[in-house]
N, C-alpha and C positions, 0 to 999 in steps of 0.2 A: 504493500498500500504506499503509493509515494504522494507527498504534498502536491498538490495542483497549483499553489500559489507560494511563492517563496521570496524571502527578502534577508538580508544580511543580520546577523546576530552580532556582529562585531561593531557596536555603536554606542555611542555616550548617552548618558541619561537624558541628556537635552535632545539627541537624535532620536532616542527612544520614544519620547515624549510626542515628537514631531510626528513620527511614523504611526503612532496610535490615531493622531487626528485624520491621517490617510486611509488607514484601515477601516476606520470608523464609517466611512463613506461606501464600504463593501458590505455592510451587516444587511442581513436579510432576516426579518422577522415573521415569515409567513412558512407554513408547513411545506417542506421541500421534498416529500417522499410519500410514496402510496403504499408501501409495506413494511413492515417491521418483523423481520425474521430473524436477525441478529443483531445483537446489541454488546457495545464495549464499555467497559469501565477503566479508567486511566488513573494512575495516582503517581507521585513521586515523593521521596524520603531523603533527608540528607543526614550526612554523618556529624556527630557533635564533636567530633575532634579534628576533622579536616575540610575540606572543601568538596570532597567527594560526595557524588548524590547517585541515586537509583531511580530509574522510572520503569513503570509496568503497564502493560495493556493486556487485558483479558478479554476475549471475545465469547459471547455467550450465544446460544440459541434463545430465542424468545418467542412466546411467553415462558418456556420450560425453565430456561436460566441453568442449562447445562453447558459446563464448560468447553468450548471446541478449540481454543487456542490461546497460549499465553507467550508473551514476548516481553523481553526487558532490556534494558540499556543502562551501561554503568559509566559514569564519567566525572570529569571536574566542573565545579561552577564558575564560571567566568564574569557573570554579570554581578555587580553588589545588590545587596537587599535592599530595595527601595519600595517601599508600599505604593501600590498603583502601577508598579512597573514589573510585577512578579514574573510575568510571561517570558521577560527577556532573560530571567535567571533560570527558569524551568523549562521553557519552551525547547531549546534546542536538543534536549536529551529525550522528552517526549517525541519530538519528530523522530529522532534515530530509533526508538522503540516502534513508532508506528510504521516505520519504512520496513520492519521485519514481517509485518503482519501478511499473511498469506489469505485468510478468511475475511473479507472487507465487511465492516459493520455497517447496518443501516443508519444506527443512531450511536452515538458515543456520549457517555455521560462523565463528567470531569468532577473531581473533589476541588471545587473552586467555584469562582462566580462565572456568571455568562455577562449579560447586560448590567448587572446590578453592582455597576462599578463606575468611578466618578467619570471617566470617559466612555463608559458604555462598552468597555473591551477587557473584559475579565478573562481569565485562561480559557474557558469554555468557547468565549466568542473569537479570541485570537486564535486559537487552534482550528476552530471551525472554519475559519476563512482560509487559512492555510491549507486544510485537508479538503477543503469544499464539501464539507460533510454537516448533517444535522447533528448539533451539540447541544448538552443540557449543562448548566451550572448547578452543581448541588453542593452547597457549602454548610459547614456546620456552625459558623457564626455569621454575623451580619457585618458588612464592609461599609455601605451605605444605606440611606432610607429610613423611613419611619413606617411604622405599623400598629395594629392593635393585636393583642395576643389572641390568637386563633382558639376556638373551642377546645375542650380538652380530649374530645373523641379522635379516633385515627380518622385521618382523611380530611379533617376541618382544615381550613387553611384562611389566612387572610391576607390581603394585598400588600406588598411592600411598594411605597412610592418614595420618589425623590422629587421635591419640588412639584408635586402634583402628577408627575409621568409615573405610570405603572412600570416598575422595572423587575417585578418577581413576585413570589408568594412565601408567606411564611406557612410551611406545611407541617401538619401534626402527623407523623409517620408511626406512632405508636401512642397509644392512651396514656395520659399523664407523663409522658417524655418531652423533653425540651424539643420545640419544632426545629426543622433543618430550612436553609434559604434556597429556593429554587428559582432560577432564572433562566430563560431561554439563552442559548449561545448564539447559534446561527442557523439558517435554514429551518426553524421552526418556531411555533408560537407558544405563549405561555401556556394555554389550555393542554396542548399536546405535551407540553414538557410535564405539567402535574400528572396527566395521564399516565404516561409512561412510566414515572418514578413510583407513582402507587402500585402499578403492575410488578414492579421489580422489588417490592418489598416481601421479606421472608421472616417477620417476627421481630426485626432489628429496627434500631432508629435509622440506618443508613440504607440506602437500596443496595441489593445485592451485588451488582456490578462494582461500585465503587468501594464496597465493605471488602469484597475478596480482593480487590486490586490493594487496597490499603494493607491487609493481612500479608499478602505476597510481597509487597514491596518492603515491608518491616522485616520480613524474614529474610530477604535479600540482603537488606543492610546489616542484620546482626550476624549472618553468616559469612559475610565478607571480611576476608584476614588480610588483604592486601592493602 
């Protein structure tokens, strides 16, 4: 699976911010797929002792959520940690993992934000543009926006807004458990994003694709002795 669109990752923070403005013009927030037979989860983890990082992509059948393929990439971080520009730090390694994928997913869920980002270009949106794939951001915490706490029941949600603009949903994935923050990434709308995330729940707070990717990438990090 190769990126359809590419750009240089060797940029300064100022250049990265300018590039975000250009990429923002490419965002499509309409459902761009007719079938959902395969879905992927992607996550990245970092060493606490060095600048080493680990990226994982897992492709599942949908809606059964049986693992069809796993790919990983290990490398060094080159871009500094700057809130709002995290894709420039995490993206290169995720792209390397996606390049190894042989079974192309119809939709990809990322452990991160979609358009719920100051420049509407969170990890899921940025990667969606590069891969030209429908993507969903599924974050454990809020980056920006205001919302009312959703009802306690599983499946309840409230809208996440930024200056009146709807940028995502605060979704209760399990009764009496803290909600997650779902936002469309690219080539998908909010309604479809919520529906897919709900169909990916298997009794945990996080949808299975990103939950399994998170578990695998952490195992990879702890087992790496180099």
